[in-house]
N, CA, C, O and the ligand as a Tripos MOL2 file, in Angstrom:
@<TRIPOS>MOLECULE
protein
  257   255    65     0     0
PROTEIN
NO_CHARGES

@<TRIPOS>ATOM
      1 N          15.6570   -7.5260    6.7530 N.3       1 MET1
      2 CA         15.0160   -7.4800    5.4150 C.3       1 MET1
      3 C          15.7500   -6.5080    4.5190 C.2       1 MET1
      4 O          16.0200   -5.3760    4.9200 O.2       1 MET1
      5 N          16.0720   -6.9280    3.3330 N.am      2 GLU2
      6 CA         16.7350   -6.0360    2.4340 C.3       2 GLU2
      7 C          15.7660   -5.0710    1.8050 C.2       2 GLU2
      8 O          14.7500   -5.4750    1.2390 O.2       2 GLU2
      9 N          16.0740   -3.8070    1.9010 N.am      3 MET3
     10 CA         15.2180   -2.7900    1.2850 C.3       3 MET3
     11 C          15.5330   -2.6070   -0.1750 C.2       3 MET3
     12 O          16.6580   -2.2700   -0.5420 O.2       3 MET3
     13 N          14.5390   -2.8280   -1.0060 N.am      4 ARG4
     14 CA         14.7460   -2.6570   -2.4480 C.3       4 ARG4
     15 C          14.6670   -1.1870   -2.7890 C.2       4 ARG4
     16 O          13.9430   -0.4120   -2.1640 O.2       4 ARG4
     17 N          15.4320   -0.8310   -3.7940 N.am      5 LYS5
     18 CA         15.4030    0.5520   -4.2300 C.3       5 LYS5
     19 C          14.0420    0.7770   -4.9000 C.2       5 LYS5
     20 O          13.6160    0.0150   -5.7670 O.2       5 LYS5
     21 N          13.3930    1.8280   -4.4730 N.am      6 GLU6
     22 CA         12.0710    2.1280   -5.0180 C.3       6 GLU6
     23 C          12.2010    2.9830   -6.2660 C.2       6 GLU6
     24 O          12.8100    4.0520   -6.2700 O.2       6 GLU6
     25 N          11.5840    2.4430   -7.3480 N.am      7 GLN7
     26 CA         11.6380    3.1530   -8.5960 C.3       7 GLN7
     27 C          10.3460    2.7960   -9.3750 C.2       7 GLN7
     28 O           9.8570    1.6670   -9.3680 O.2       7 GLN7
     29 N           9.8530    3.8190  -10.0230 N.am      8 CYS8
     30 CA          8.6160    3.6140  -10.8420 C.3       8 CYS8
     31 C           8.9170    2.7490  -12.0680 C.2       8 CYS8
     32 O           9.8070    3.0710  -12.8560 O.2       8 CYS8
     33 N           8.1810    1.6620  -12.2240 N.am      9 PRO9
     34 CA          8.4490    0.8040  -13.3690 C.3       9 PRO9
     35 C           7.9700    1.3990  -14.6920 C.2       9 PRO9
     36 O           8.3520    0.9550  -15.7750 O.2       9 PRO9
     37 N           7.1190    2.4210  -14.5650 N.am     10 TRP10
     38 CA          6.5370    3.0670  -15.7840 C.3      10 TRP10
     39 C           7.4610    4.0800  -16.3580 C.2      10 TRP10
     40 O           7.7860    4.0110  -17.5440 O.2      10 TRP10
     41 N           7.9180    5.0610  -15.5350 N.am     11 CYS11
     42 CA          8.6640    6.1660  -16.0350 C.3      11 CYS11
     43 C          10.1030    6.1810  -15.5120 C.2      11 CYS11
     44 O          10.9110    7.0010  -15.9480 O.2      11 CYS11
     45 N          10.4210    5.2930  -14.5920 N.am     12 GLY12
     46 CA         11.7350    5.2290  -14.0530 C.3      12 GLY12
     47 C          12.0020    6.2560  -12.9690 C.2      12 GLY12
     48 O          13.1260    6.3610  -12.4790 O.2      12 GLY12
     49 N          11.0020    7.0010  -12.5940 N.am     13 GLY13
     50 CA         11.1690    8.0480  -11.6300 C.3      13 GLY13
     51 C          11.4720    7.4570  -10.2550 C.2      13 GLY13
     52 O          11.0540    6.3470   -9.9280 O.2      13 GLY13
     53 N          12.2160    8.2340   -9.4570 N.am     14 GLU14
     54 CA         12.5560    7.7400   -8.0900 C.3      14 GLU14
     55 C          11.9330    8.6680   -7.0470 C.2      14 GLU14
     56 O          12.1690    8.5160   -5.8490 O.2      14 GLU14
     57 N          11.1480    9.6160   -7.5090 N.am     15 ASP15
     58 CA         10.5240   10.5300   -6.5820 C.3      15 ASP15
     59 C           9.1520    9.9660   -6.1990 C.2      15 ASP15
     60 O           8.1280   10.2760   -6.8080 O.2      15 ASP15
     61 N           9.1820    9.1400   -5.1830 N.am     16 LEU16
     62 CA          7.9710    8.4380   -4.8050 C.3      16 LEU16
     63 C           7.4250    8.9710   -3.4710 C.2      16 LEU16
     64 O           8.1960    9.3770   -2.6020 O.2      16 LEU16
     65 N           6.1400    8.9670   -3.3180 N.am     17 THR17
     66 CA          5.5470    9.4180   -2.1150 C.3      17 THR17
     67 C           4.6130    8.3410   -1.5970 C.2      17 THR17
     68 O           4.2470    7.4230   -2.3310 O.2      17 THR17
     69 N           4.2210    8.4530   -0.3100 N.am     18 ARG18
     70 CA          3.3510    7.4780    0.2770 C.3      18 ARG18
     71 C           2.0190    8.0870    0.6820 C.2      18 ARG18
     72 O           1.9590    9.1640    1.2740 O.2      18 ARG18
     73 N           0.9700    7.3820    0.3520 N.am     19 TYR19
     74 CA         -0.3590    7.8210    0.7740 C.3      19 TYR19
     75 C          -1.0390    6.7040    1.4890 C.2      19 TYR19
     76 O          -0.8840    5.5300    1.1530 O.2      19 TYR19
     77 N          -1.7990    7.0860    2.4840 N.am     20 LYS20
     78 CA         -2.5370    6.0920    3.2680 C.3      20 LYS20
     79 C          -3.9390    6.0040    2.7740 C.2      20 LYS20
     80 O          -4.5760    7.0230    2.5060 O.2      20 LYS20
     81 N          -4.4360    4.7890    2.6480 N.am     21 GLN21
     82 CA         -5.8890    4.5940    2.3140 C.3      21 GLN21
     83 C          -6.5320    3.9950    3.5840 C.2      21 GLN21
     84 O          -6.4060    2.8080    3.8850 O.2      21 GLN21
     85 N          -7.2320    4.9000    4.3100 N.am     22 ALA22
     86 CA         -7.8270    4.4620    5.5370 C.3      22 ALA22
     87 C          -9.3420    4.6220    5.4980 C.2      22 ALA22
     88 O          -9.9140    4.8750    4.4380 O.2      22 ALA22
     89 N          -9.9960    4.4730    6.6590 N.am     23 GLY23
     90 CA        -11.4240    4.5850    6.7200 C.3      23 GLY23
     91 C         -12.1550    3.5290    5.9170 C.2      23 GLY23
     92 O         -11.8910    2.3370    6.0770 O.2      23 GLY23
     93 N         -13.0740    3.9480    5.0530 N.am     24 TYR24
     94 CA        -13.8090    2.9670    4.2110 C.3      24 TYR24
     95 C         -12.9610    2.2800    3.1890 C.2      24 TYR24
     96 O         -13.3600    1.2670    2.6150 O.2      24 TYR24
     97 N         -11.8070    2.8170    2.9580 N.am     25 GLY25
     98 CA        -10.9170    2.2020    1.9830 C.3      25 GLY25
     99 C         -10.0280    1.0950    2.5460 C.2      25 GLY25
    100 O          -9.1460    0.5710    1.8660 O.2      25 GLY25
    101 N         -10.2810    0.7660    3.7740 N.am     26 GLN26
    102 CA         -9.5240   -0.2930    4.3990 C.3      26 GLN26
    103 C          -9.7970   -1.6910    3.7460 C.2      26 GLN26
    104 O         -10.8620   -1.9360    3.1790 O.2      26 GLN26
    105 N          -8.8410   -2.5330    3.8510 N.am     27 VAL27
    106 CA         -9.1060   -3.9110    3.3670 C.3      27 VAL27
    107 C          -9.3980   -4.7590    4.5720 C.2      27 VAL27
    108 O          -8.9060   -4.5210    5.6750 O.2      27 VAL27
    109 N         -10.2290   -5.7730    4.3210 N.am     28 PHE28
    110 CA        -10.6480   -6.6880    5.4180 C.3      28 PHE28
    111 C         -10.4560   -8.1330    4.9810 C.2      28 PHE28
    112 O         -10.4430   -8.4490    3.7910 O.2      28 PHE28
    113 N         -10.3110   -8.9730    5.9480 N.am     29 PRO29
    114 CA        -10.1930  -10.4350    5.6290 C.3      29 PRO29
    115 C         -11.4350  -10.8310    4.8290 C.2      29 PRO29
    116 O         -12.5370  -10.3870    5.1510 O.2      29 PRO29
    117 N         -11.2800  -11.6490    3.8040 N.am     30 GLU30
    118 CA        -12.3720  -12.0810    2.9430 C.3      30 GLU30
    119 C         -13.5400  -12.6160    3.7090 C.2      30 GLU30
    120 O         -14.6940  -12.3470    3.3740 O.2      30 GLU30
    121 N         -13.2480  -13.3690    4.7320 N.am     31 LYS31
    122 CA        -14.3420  -14.0710    5.4500 C.3      31 LYS31
    123 C         -14.8360  -13.2720    6.6550 C.2      31 LYS31
    124 O         -15.6470  -13.7750    7.4320 O.2      31 LYS31
    125 N         -14.3750  -12.0730    6.8170 N.am     32 SER32
    126 CA        -14.8160  -11.2440    7.9570 C.3      32 SER32
    127 C         -16.1490  -10.6390    7.6800 C.2      32 SER32
    128 O         -16.2620   -9.7240    6.8640 O.2      32 SER32
    129 N         -17.2100  -11.1500    8.3710 N.am     33 ILE33
    130 CA        -18.5610  -10.6820    8.1810 C.3      33 ILE33
    131 C         -18.7630   -9.3720    8.8890 C.2      33 ILE33
    132 O         -19.4520   -8.4890    8.3790 O.2      33 ILE33
    133 N         -18.1650   -9.2270   10.0750 N.am     34 LEU34
    134 CA        -18.3610   -8.0650   10.8990 C.3      34 LEU34
    135 C         -17.3580   -6.9350   10.5620 C.2      34 LEU34
    136 O         -17.3350   -5.8760   11.1890 O.2      34 LEU34
    137 N         -16.5600   -7.2150    9.5700 N.am     35 ARG35
    138 CA        -15.5690   -6.2280    9.1360 C.3      35 ARG35
    139 C         -14.6350   -5.8640   10.2640 C.2      35 ARG35
    140 O         -14.3800   -4.6960   10.5560 O.2      35 ARG35
    141 N         -14.1290   -6.9310   10.8940 N.am     36 LEU36
    142 CA        -13.1690   -6.7160   11.9170 C.3      36 LEU36
    143 C         -11.7780   -6.9630   11.3190 C.2      36 LEU36
    144 O         -11.6040   -7.6610   10.3200 O.2      36 LEU36
    145 N         -10.8110   -6.3510   11.9880 N.am     37 GLY37
    146 CA         -9.4470   -6.5740   11.5300 C.3      37 GLY37
    147 C          -9.1080   -5.8350   10.2160 C.2      37 GLY37
    148 O          -8.3240   -6.3090    9.3940 O.2      37 GLY37
    149 N          -9.7230   -4.6800   10.0620 N.am     38 GLY38
    150 CA         -9.4360   -3.8900    8.8590 C.3      38 GLY38
    151 C          -8.0070   -3.3870    8.8790 C.2      38 GLY38
    152 O          -7.4480   -3.0580    9.9250 O.2      38 GLY38
    153 N          -7.4320   -3.3380    7.6780 N.am     39 LYS39
    154 CA         -6.0540   -2.8780    7.5590 C.3      39 LYS39
    155 C          -6.0050   -1.6740    6.7070 C.2      39 LYS39
    156 O          -6.7080   -1.5790    5.7010 O.2      39 LYS39
    157 N          -5.1600   -0.7220    7.1040 N.am     40 THR40
    158 CA         -4.9060    0.4790    6.3440 C.3      40 THR40
    159 C          -3.9430    0.1250    5.2330 C.2      40 THR40
    160 O          -2.9040   -0.4920    5.4710 O.2      40 THR40
    161 N          -4.2950    0.5230    4.0010 N.am     41 LEU41
    162 CA         -3.3870    0.3140    2.8810 C.3      41 LEU41
    163 C          -2.5000    1.5350    2.7110 C.2      41 LEU41
    164 O          -2.9180    2.6860    2.8350 O.2      41 LEU41
    165 N          -1.2400    1.2070    2.4170 N.am     42 ILE42
    166 CA         -0.3400    2.2660    2.0590 C.3      42 ILE42
    167 C          -0.0340    2.1320    0.6040 C.2      42 ILE42
    168 O           0.2760    1.0400    0.1270 O.2      42 ILE42
    169 N          -0.1160    3.2550   -0.1340 N.am     43 HIS43
    170 CA          0.2260    3.2250   -1.5340 C.3      43 HIS43
    171 C           1.4540    4.0570   -1.7350 C.2      43 HIS43
    172 O           1.5640    5.1780   -1.2380 O.2      43 HIS43
    173 N           2.3940    3.4790   -2.4860 N.am     44 VAL44
    174 CA          3.5710    4.1800   -2.8930 C.3      44 VAL44
    175 C           3.3230    4.7180   -4.2930 C.2      44 VAL44
    176 O           3.1390    3.9320   -5.2220 O.2      44 VAL44
    177 N           3.3120    6.0020   -4.4670 N.am     45 ILE45
    178 CA          2.9440    6.6540   -5.7290 C.3      45 ILE45
    179 C           4.0250    7.4520   -6.3480 C.2      45 ILE45
    180 O           4.7000    8.2210   -5.6620 O.2      45 ILE45
    181 N           4.2150    7.3000   -7.6140 N.am     46 CYS46
    182 CA          5.2190    8.0470   -8.3360 C.3      46 CYS46
    183 C           4.7640    9.5020   -8.4850 C.2      46 CYS46
    184 O           3.6550    9.7460   -8.9590 O.2      46 CYS46
    185 N           5.5760   10.4500   -8.0990 N.am     47 ARG47
    186 CA          5.1190   11.8510   -8.1590 C.3      47 ARG47
    187 C           5.2910   12.4020   -9.5140 C.2      47 ARG47
    188 O           4.8030   13.4960   -9.8000 O.2      47 ARG47
    189 N           5.9810   11.6780  -10.3910 N.am     48 ARG48
    190 CA          6.1670   12.1590  -11.7490 C.3      48 ARG48
    191 C           4.9900   11.7800  -12.6780 C.2      48 ARG48
    192 O           4.5070   12.6110  -13.4470 O.2      48 ARG48
    193 N           4.5550   10.5550  -12.5960 N.am     49 CYS49
    194 CA          3.5260   10.1210  -13.5140 C.3      49 CYS49
    195 C           2.2330    9.5970  -12.7810 C.2      49 CYS49
    196 O           1.2260    9.3170  -13.4310 O.2      49 CYS49
    197 N           2.2830    9.4790  -11.4830 N.am     50 GLY50
    198 CA          1.0940    9.0930  -10.7520 C.3      50 GLY50
    199 C           0.8590    7.6060  -10.6580 C.2      50 GLY50
    200 O          -0.1540    7.1850  -10.1010 O.2      50 GLY50
    201 N           1.7620    6.7890  -11.1840 N.am     51 THR51
    202 CA          1.6320    5.3450  -11.1020 C.3      51 THR51
    203 C           1.6950    4.8490   -9.6550 C.2      51 THR51
    204 O           2.5980    5.2190   -8.9050 O.2      51 THR51
    205 N           0.7560    4.0310   -9.2820 N.am     52 VAL52
    206 CA          0.8450    3.3540   -7.9610 C.3      52 VAL52
    207 C           1.8800    2.2230   -8.0970 C.2      52 VAL52
    208 O           1.6190    1.1800   -8.6960 O.2      52 VAL52
    209 N           3.0480    2.4720   -7.5230 N.am     53 VAL53
    210 CA          4.1370    1.5180   -7.6980 C.3      53 VAL53
    211 C           3.9280    0.2880   -6.8200 C.2      53 VAL53
    212 O           4.2540   -0.8390   -7.1940 O.2      53 VAL53
    213 N           3.3750    0.5490   -5.6440 N.am     54 ARG54
    214 CA          3.2460   -0.5700   -4.7110 C.3      54 ARG54
    215 C           2.1240   -0.2440   -3.7310 C.2      54 ARG54
    216 O           1.9370    0.9130   -3.3550 O.2      54 ARG54
    217 N           1.3720   -1.2800   -3.3170 N.am     55 SER55
    218 CA          0.3870   -1.1200   -2.2870 C.3      55 SER55
    219 C           0.6520   -2.2210   -1.2240 C.2      55 SER55
    220 O           0.8820   -3.3820   -1.5640 O.2      55 SER55
    221 N           0.6130   -1.8420    0.0150 N.am     56 TYR56
    222 CA          0.8350   -2.8020    1.0590 C.3      56 TYR56
    223 C           0.1030   -2.4360    2.3470 C.2      56 TYR56
    224 O          -0.3570   -1.3080    2.5280 O.2      56 TYR56
    225 N           0.0120   -3.4120    3.2260 N.am     57 VAL57
    226 CA         -0.5740   -3.1240    4.5000 C.3      57 VAL57
    227 C           0.5100   -2.7850    5.4960 C.2      57 VAL57
    228 O           1.6680   -3.1740    5.3430 O.2      57 VAL57
    229 N           0.1040   -2.0350    6.5420 N.am     58 GLU58
    230 CA          1.0870   -1.4950    7.4690 C.3      58 GLU58
    231 C           1.8280   -2.6070    8.2580 C.2      58 GLU58
    232 O           3.0520   -2.5840    8.3900 O.2      58 GLU58
    233 N           1.0790   -3.5330    8.7500 N.am     59 ASP59
    234 CA          1.6630   -4.5230    9.6600 C.3      59 ASP59
    235 C           1.2920   -5.9370    9.2300 C.2      59 ASP59
    236 O           0.3760   -6.5420    9.7860 O.2      59 ASP59
    237 N           2.0310   -6.4770    8.2060 N.am     60 PRO60
    238 CA          1.7070   -7.7540    7.6220 C.3      60 PRO60
    239 C           1.7610   -8.8880    8.6360 C.2      60 PRO60
    240 O           1.0820   -9.8960    8.4430 O.2      60 PRO60
    241 N           2.5370   -8.7680    9.7040 N.am     61 ASP61
    242 CA          2.6450   -9.8700   10.6640 C.3      61 ASP61
    243 C           1.3640  -10.1020   11.4040 C.2      61 ASP61
    244 O           1.2170  -11.1280   12.0690 O.2      61 ASP61
    245 N           0.3980   -9.1550   11.3120 N.am     62 THR62
    246 CA         -0.8560   -9.3690   12.0330 C.3      62 THR62
    247 C          -1.9900   -9.8760   11.0830 C.2      62 THR62
    248 O          -3.1460   -9.9730   11.4940 O.2      62 THR62
    249 N          -1.6410  -10.1900    9.8320 N.am     63 LEU63
    250 CA         -2.6460  -10.6710    8.9050 C.3      63 LEU63
    251 C          -3.0830  -12.0980    9.3150 C.2      63 LEU63
    252 O          -2.3170  -12.8970    9.8530 O.2      63 LEU63
    253 N          -4.3610  -12.3480    9.0200 N.am     64 LYS64
    254 CA         -4.9260  -13.6750    9.3640 C.3      64 LYS64
    255 C          -4.5470  -14.6690    8.2680 C.2      64 LYS64
    256 O          -4.9120  -15.8420    8.3460 O.2      64 LYS64
    257 ZN          6.3400    7.1930  -12.7130 Zn       65 ZN65
@<TRIPOS>BOND
     1     1     2 1
     2     2     3 1
     3     3     4 2
     4     3     5 am
     5     5     6 1
     6     6     7 1
     7     7     8 2
     8     7     9 am
     9     9    10 1
    10    10    11 1
    11    11    12 2
    12    11    13 am
    13    13    14 1
    14    14    15 1
    15    15    16 2
    16    15    17 am
    17    17    18 1
    18    18    19 1
    19    19    20 2
    20    19    21 am
    21    21    22 1
    22    22    23 1
    23    23    24 2
    24    23    25 am
    25    25    26 1
    26    26    27 1
    27    27    28 2
    28    27    29 am
    29    29    30 1
    30    30    31 1
    31    31    32 2
    32    31    33 am
    33    33    34 1
    34    34    35 1
    35    35    36 2
    36    35    37 am
    37    37    38 1
    38    38    39 1
    39    39    40 2
    40    39    41 am
    41    41    42 1
    42    42    43 1
    43    43    44 2
    44    43    45 am
    45    45    46 1
    46    46    47 1
    47    47    48 2
    48    47    49 am
    49    49    50 1
    50    50    51 1
    51    51    52 2
    52    51    53 am
    53    53    54 1
    54    54    55 1
    55    55    56 2
    56    55    57 am
    57    57    58 1
    58    58    59 1
    59    59    60 2
    60    59    61 am
    61    61    62 1
    62    62    63 1
    63    63    64 2
    64    63    65 am
    65    65    66 1
    66    66    67 1
    67    67    68 2
    68    67    69 am
    69    69    70 1
    70    70    71 1
    71    71    72 2
    72    71    73 am
    73    73    74 1
    74    74    75 1
    75    75    76 2
    76    75    77 am
    77    77    78 1
    78    78    79 1
    79    79    80 2
    80    79    81 am
    81    81    82 1
    82    82    83 1
    83    83    84 2
    84    83    85 am
    85    85    86 1
    86    86    87 1
    87    87    88 2
    88    87    89 am
    89    89    90 1
    90    90    91 1
    91    91    92 2
    92    91    93 am
    93    93    94 1
    94    94    95 1
    95    95    96 2
    96    95    97 am
    97    97    98 1
    98    98    99 1
    99    99   100 2
   100    99   101 am
   101   101   102 1
   102   102   103 1
   103   103   104 2
   104   103   105 am
   105   105   106 1
   106   106   107 1
   107   107   108 2
   108   107   109 am
   109   109   110 1
   110   110   111 1
   111   111   112 2
   112   111   113 am
   113   113   114 1
   114   114   115 1
   115   115   116 2
   116   115   117 am
   117   117   118 1
   118   118   119 1
   119   119   120 2
   120   119   121 am
   121   121   122 1
   122   122   123 1
   123   123   124 2
   124   123   125 am
   125   125   126 1
   126   126   127 1
   127   127   128 2
   128   127   129 am
   129   129   130 1
   130   130   131 1
   131   131   132 2
   132   131   133 am
   133   133   134 1
   134   134   135 1
   135   135   136 2
   136   135   137 am
   137   137   138 1
   138   138   139 1
   139   139   140 2
   140   139   141 am
   141   141   142 1
   142   142   143 1
   143   143   144 2
   144   143   145 am
   145   145   146 1
   146   146   147 1
   147   147   148 2
   148   147   149 am
   149   149   150 1
   150   150   151 1
   151   151   152 2
   152   151   153 am
   153   153   154 1
   154   154   155 1
   155   155   156 2
   156   155   157 am
   157   157   158 1
   158   158   159 1
   159   159   160 2
   160   159   161 am
   161   161   162 1
   162   162   163 1
   163   163   164 2
   164   163   165 am
   165   165   166 1
   166   166   167 1
   167   167   168 2
   168   167   169 am
   169   169   170 1
   170   170   171 1
   171   171   172 2
   172   171   173 am
   173   173   174 1
   174   174   175 1
   175   175   176 2
   176   175   177 am
   177   177   178 1
   178   178   179 1
   179   179   180 2
   180   179   181 am
   181   181   182 1
   182   182   183 1
   183   183   184 2
   184   183   185 am
   185   185   186 1
   186   186   187 1
   187   187   188 2
   188   187   189 am
   189   189   190 1
   190   190   191 1
   191   191   192 2
   192   191   193 am
   193   193   194 1
   194   194   195 1
   195   195   196 2
   196   195   197 am
   197   197   198 1
   198   198   199 1
   199   199   200 2
   200   199   201 am
   201   201   202 1
   202   202   203 1
   203   203   204 2
   204   203   205 am
   205   205   206 1
   206   206   207 1
   207   207   208 2
   208   207   209 am
   209   209   210 1
   210   210   211 1
   211   211   212 2
   212   211   213 am
   213   213   214 1
   214   214   215 1
   215   215   216 2
   216   215   217 am
   217   217   218 1
   218   218   219 1
   219   219   220 2
   220   219   221 am
   221   221   222 1
   222   222   223 1
   223   223   224 2
   224   223   225 am
   225   225   226 1
   226   226   227 1
   227   227   228 2
   228   227   229 am
   229   229   230 1
   230   230   231 1
   231   231   232 2
   232   231   233 am
   233   233   234 1
   234   234   235 1
   235   235   236 2
   236   235   237 am
   237   237   238 1
   238   238   239 1
   239   239   240 2
   240   239   241 am
   241   241   242 1
   242   242   243 1
   243   243   244 2
   244   243   245 am
   245   245   246 1
   246   246   247 1
   247   247   248 2
   248   247   249 am
   249   249   250 1
   250   250   251 1
   251   251   252 2
   252   251   253 am
   253   253   254 1
   254   254   255 1
   255   255   256 2
@<TRIPOS>SUBSTRUCTURE
     1 MET1         2 RESIDUE 1 A MET
     2 GLU2         6 RESIDUE 1 A GLU
     3 MET3        10 RESIDUE 1 A MET
     4 ARG4        14 RESIDUE 1 A ARG
     5 LYS5        18 RESIDUE 1 A LYS
     6 GLU6        22 RESIDUE 1 A GLU
     7 GLN7        26 RESIDUE 1 A GLN
     8 CYS8        30 RESIDUE 1 A CYS
     9 PRO9        34 RESIDUE 1 A PRO
    10 TRP10       38 RESIDUE 1 A TRP
    11 CYS11       42 RESIDUE 1 A CYS
    12 GLY12       46 RESIDUE 1 A GLY
    13 GLY13       50 RESIDUE 1 A GLY
    14 GLU14       54 RESIDUE 1 A GLU
    15 ASP15       58 RESIDUE 1 A ASP
    16 LEU16       62 RESIDUE 1 A LEU
    17 THR17       66 RESIDUE 1 A THR
    18 ARG18       70 RESIDUE 1 A ARG
    19 TYR19       74 RESIDUE 1 A TYR
    20 LYS20       78 RESIDUE 1 A LYS
    21 GLN21       82 RESIDUE 1 A GLN
    22 ALA22       86 RESIDUE 1 A ALA
    23 GLY23       90 RESIDUE 1 A GLY
    24 TYR24       94 RESIDUE 1 A TYR
    25 GLY25       98 RESIDUE 1 A GLY
    26 GLN26      102 RESIDUE 1 A GLN
    27 VAL27      106 RESIDUE 1 A VAL
    28 PHE28      110 RESIDUE 1 A PHE
    29 PRO29      114 RESIDUE 1 A PRO
    30 GLU30      118 RESIDUE 1 A GLU
    31 LYS31      122 RESIDUE 1 A LYS
    32 SER32      126 RESIDUE 1 A SER
    33 ILE33      130 RESIDUE 1 A ILE
    34 LEU34      134 RESIDUE 1 A LEU
    35 ARG35      138 RESIDUE 1 A ARG
    36 LEU36      142 RESIDUE 1 A LEU
    37 GLY37      146 RESIDUE 1 A GLY
    38 GLY38      150 RESIDUE 1 A GLY
    39 LYS39      154 RESIDUE 1 A LYS
    40 THR40      158 RESIDUE 1 A THR
    41 LEU41      162 RESIDUE 1 A LEU
    42 ILE42      166 RESIDUE 1 A ILE
    43 HIS43      170 RESIDUE 1 A HIS
    44 VAL44      174 RESIDUE 1 A VAL
    45 ILE45      178 RESIDUE 1 A ILE
    46 CYS46      182 RESIDUE 1 A CYS
    47 ARG47      186 RESIDUE 1 A ARG
    48 ARG48      190 RESIDUE 1 A ARG
    49 CYS49      194 RESIDUE 1 A CYS
    50 GLY50      198 RESIDUE 1 A GLY
    51 THR51      202 RESIDUE 1 A THR
    52 VAL52      206 RESIDUE 1 A VAL
    53 VAL53      210 RESIDUE 1 A VAL
    54 ARG54      214 RESIDUE 1 A ARG
    55 SER55      218 RESIDUE 1 A SER
    56 TYR56      222 RESIDUE 1 A TYR
    57 VAL57      226 RESIDUE 1 A VAL
    58 GLU58      230 RESIDUE 1 A GLU
    59 ASP59      234 RESIDUE 1 A ASP
    60 PRO60      238 RESIDUE 1 A PRO
    61 ASP61      242 RESIDUE 1 A ASP
    62 THR62      246 RESIDUE 1 A THR
    63 LEU63      250 RESIDUE 1 A LEU
    64 LYS64      254 RESIDUE 1 A LYS
    65 ZN65       257 GROUP 0 **** ****
């Protein structure tokens, strides 16, 4: 997989950091009643302006 250069589309900054959104902030399959299969979200955030450049789940190959 080709890694794209990470850059903030808002301010052009390249000083990005990653934050995990875990616990109650997890995302779940829409049809999951028992809230199984929760995924931790990773946010890539620009340290210059605070824009969330990208949000993704840790292991997309396990998505339903
Ligand atoms: Zn920025």
